[in-house]
N, C-alpha and C positions, 0 to 999 in steps of 0.2 A: 250102762254105767260101768266104770272101772271099780272093782271091789278092792279098796285099799288094804283090807285085812288079809288079802291073799298075796300081798307084796310085802315081804318082811322088812326091807329097808325103808319103807315109807316114813317120811319125816326126818330121816337122817341127814340128807343133803342140806336141808334148810335149818337143821338143828332144832327141830320141834318134836314134841312128844305126842304121838297120835292119840293116846288116851286122854291127855290133858285137853287137846283140841276137841275131842269128841265130847268131853264133859262140858266144855264151854260153848258147844253148838246150840243153836236155838231148839226149842222143844218141838216145834211144828216142822219136823223133818219130812221131806218128800218120801211118801210111802214106797216108792219104787226103789229107794236106796236101802241097802243093808246097813250102811254106816253113814252118818251125816257128812263125812269127808269124801264119799264116793263122788266121782265127777263124770260128766257126760262124755261118751265117745262118739255117739251119734244122736242127733236131735231130729225129732219129727219137724217137718217144715210147716210153717204157717202159710195161709193163703197169700200169694204174691211173692213169696220168698223163693230164692233159687233152691232147686231140689234135685236129687238123684235117686234112682231106684236102688233098693237094698233088700236083703232078706227080711228086714224089719219094717218095710214100707218106705215111702218116699221121705227123704230127709237130707240132712247135710252134716258134715263133720263138726264135732265139738271144737271149742276154741283151742284147746290144748293139742288135739291130735293133728291139726293141720300143720303145726310146726314140726312135729315128729316126721310127718309124711314128707314135707319139703326137704328137711335135712337129710333123711335117708335117701331121697331121690338124687340129691346132688353131692352129698358128702359120704354116703355109706352108713352102715349100721353103727360104726364107731368113728369118732373123729376127735381132733385135738382140743380145739378152743371154741367155746360157745359164749357169746356176749349178751348183754342186755342190762336194762336199768335195775337198780336195787329193788324197785317195787315189784319186779317179776319173779323174785326168788321163790316166794310162796304166794299163791298156789301154782302159778303157771309153770315155772321150771321144775318144781317138785313133781308135778304131774307129767311133764314131758319125760323126765327120767323114768318114772314108774311105768308108764305105758310102753316106752321104747324098750327098756330092759326086760319087761315081762314078755314082749313080743319076740325079741331076738335072743334073749339069754346072754347077751354080751354087754359090757360096759358101754354106756351111751356116749359120754364125754369125759375127756381126761382133765381139762381145766375149765373152770367157770370164771368169767371176767364180768363182774357186776359194777357198773359205773354209778357214781353219784350224779346229781342233777345240776343243770345250769339254772341258777335262781336269779330273780330280779326282785330287789328289795326283800330278800329273805323268803320269797315265795317261789315255788317251782314254776319254771316257764312252761306253760301249757295252753292249748287252745281253749280249754274250758274256762280258764281265768282271763283270757283275752289279753295276755301279756307276751304274746309271741313276737319276736323281732326277726323278720325274714333275713336270712344271710345275704341275699342279693342286695338288700337295702344297706346292710352293714358294710358291704364291700365297696359301696360308693364312697365311703369315708376312710376306710382302712385297707391295707394290703391283706390278701387272704392269709399270708404267712403270719401276720400279726395276730389274727384270730387264732390260728393254730398255736402260736407261741403262748398266747393267753391261756388257752385250754390246757396246754402241756405244763404250765407253771404250777398246777395242782395235781396231786395224785388222782388217778382215774376213779378211785373209790370215794374220793372226797367231793362234797358239794362245791360248786363254783358260783360265786356271786358276781354276776355281770354288772359292769358299770362303764360309763364313758371314761372315767378316770383310769380304770384298769386297761382299757383298750388304748388310751393315749400312752400309758406306760409301756405296754407291749410293743406298740409301734415305734416308740423311741428306742427300746431295746433292740428291735430288729434293725433300726438305722445304724446302731453302733456295730452290730455284726457285719453289716454290708459295708460300712465305712472301713472297718479293718480289712475286709477282703479286697475292697477297691484300692486301699492304700498299698497293700502288698503287690497287687497287679502293677500299679504304677512304679513301685520300687524295682520290681523284677524287670520291667520294660526298660528302665533307665540304668540298670546295673551294667557296668562295662565288663565285669568279670565275676564269675561265681566259683568259689572254692568250696570243697566239701566241708561240712560243719566240723569244727574241731581242728582244722588244719592250721589255724593261727592261734590256737589256745584261747578260745573265746572266754571272756569274763563279763561281769556286769549283767546288763539287761539281756543281751543275746545268750550269754552263757546260762543264765537262770532259765530262760525260755527253752533252750535245747535240752536241759536236764528235766524240765517239767513236762514236756510234751508226752512222753511215753506214760508217765504217771497219770496225767489227765485222761488219756485215752483208756487206760486200765480202769480208772475210777468211774468213767462214763459207762463202760461195759458192766461193771459191778452193780451200778445203780439200776441199769435196765434189767439185769438179771434178778434184782430184788423186787419182784412183783411189779415190773414196769414203773419204777420210781422215776418218772420223767422230771419231776420237780428237782430232785437231787441231781439227775443227769444234766439238766439245763444249768444248774449252779456251776458245774465243772466247765461247761462251755463258756459261761460268762467269765469265769476266771481266766480261761485261755484268751478270750477276746480282750480282756483288760491288759494282759501281758503283751499281746500283739500290738495293741495301740500304744503301750508304753515304749515298745521297741521302735515303732514307726516314728515316735516323737523324739527319739534319741539321735540327734544329728551326728554324734560321734561315730555311730555305726555305719554311716554312709561310706566311710573310708575303708571298711573291712569287707572284703569280698565274701567271707564266710557268712556274714549276717544275712545276705539274700537267701542262701540255702536254708538257713534256720527258719526264716520267715516262710519260705515255701513249705517246709515241713509242718509248721504251725497251721498254715492255710489248708494243707491236705488233711490234717487231723480234724480241723473244724468242719470241712466239707464232708468228710467221711461220716463223722458222728451226726452232723446235721441231716445227711441223706436218710439215716435211719428214722429220724423224726419227721421227715418231709419238709425240712427247712433248707434255706440257702439254695434254692433251685434256679434262681435267676442270676444273670451276670450283674455285677454291681451297677454298671452304667444303665442297664435296663431297669433295674429296681428304682434307682434314684430318678430316672426319667419319668417313670410311672408316678412316683411320689410327687414330683413337681406338677404333673398334669392334674393329679388329684387335688393338690393344694390350690392351683389356679381355678379349678372348677368350683371348689368350695368358697373361694373369695370373690368369684365373679370377675376374675382378671383375665386378660389376654396375654399370651406369650409375647406378643409384639410390644406391649408396654414395658415388660421386663427387659427385653432386648434394647429398647430405646434408652432405658436407664443405664444399661451397661455401655452402650455406644457413647452416650453423653459423658459418662464418667471416664471412659478410656480417652476421649478427646481432651478432657480437663487434665488428665494425668500427663498426656503428651505435651501439653502446654505448660506443665508444672504449676497449674492452678490448683494447689492442694486444698484451698478453702472450698472451692466449688466441688472438687471431688468428694470432700468430706460431707458437704451438704447433700449431694446426690445419694451418698451411702445412707444418710439419715432419712432421706425421702423414701428410699427402698425399705428401710427398717420400719417406717410407719405403716407400710403395706404388709409387714410380716416377712420381708425378704432380706436375707443376708447375702451381701455381695462378697465374693472371695477372690483374691488375686493369686494367680499361680503362674507357673512357667508357660502355660498354654494360653494365658490371658485371664480375663475375669469370668467367673462362673457364678451361679447363684443357687441357693437352696432355701427352703422354708426356715425361718429363724426359730 
């Protein structure tokens, strides 16, 4: 056993008073302990259990010491960041610190990152409660980045209540980000000339965007440096996304060659910040192609049926049969499909 009384700082990392914990311990304390809070470093093995030879007989490491052994093996006696759930602060992490620092005489970890739990109906998701939702099943219905966006929308120390509604909202938010990125790519591909920002004295939507981009990047970094406040950091990216989409919708900007360069700066800022969070890792066309496949699979539809609707509508439009074209659009809408006309022809997306 580890004698906690011989380790002065015991209880300090978790903010507990050893004397109060000792007083609150059960009366029938293991007689092999000097203090009720002493914890096992080595346990005698029971018949059929894995065991190793030691000066104290055959046994196995205690629950806490195996983590100290692994971290020292791969990270050294001192390292920067140690994570884990809030339920591990005491006794597990408290005991990890005690045994590691007692053995090495060096600080064990510089920063502890304890996360809240993912809950379902206000209960912790756990195998014991039988409410585990496998990620592989979730990814049949939603993009992986939508799950990441959902989790990042709360501070890591806060509990997160999982629901289908929250996942739908996260997926829609991700669509908006990729829509902005895709719109910028199309704009840049069609731009006849690109002038440096400010060359034409930008005003209005583009001027506001040019001015805001550095401030948004700085605010994003400040949020991440404030105990990884990803919820606040994402708020700044949502603000940038709204500004980009407003600029894309401003037809007057199409005539200004400086606008394309401003949009490119906004895109680069969004991608750089998103990379830190593991977001926006796909090309927009790849992302929306996957979203369409996911939608068709969920609805039991074939791509060929959608293409048939598009071909019929294109034919009706060529013949100037607008009533039939509108009827086909309504038929598509009844299937949850939105048909969109563009310079490259008709495309579709989930409505």
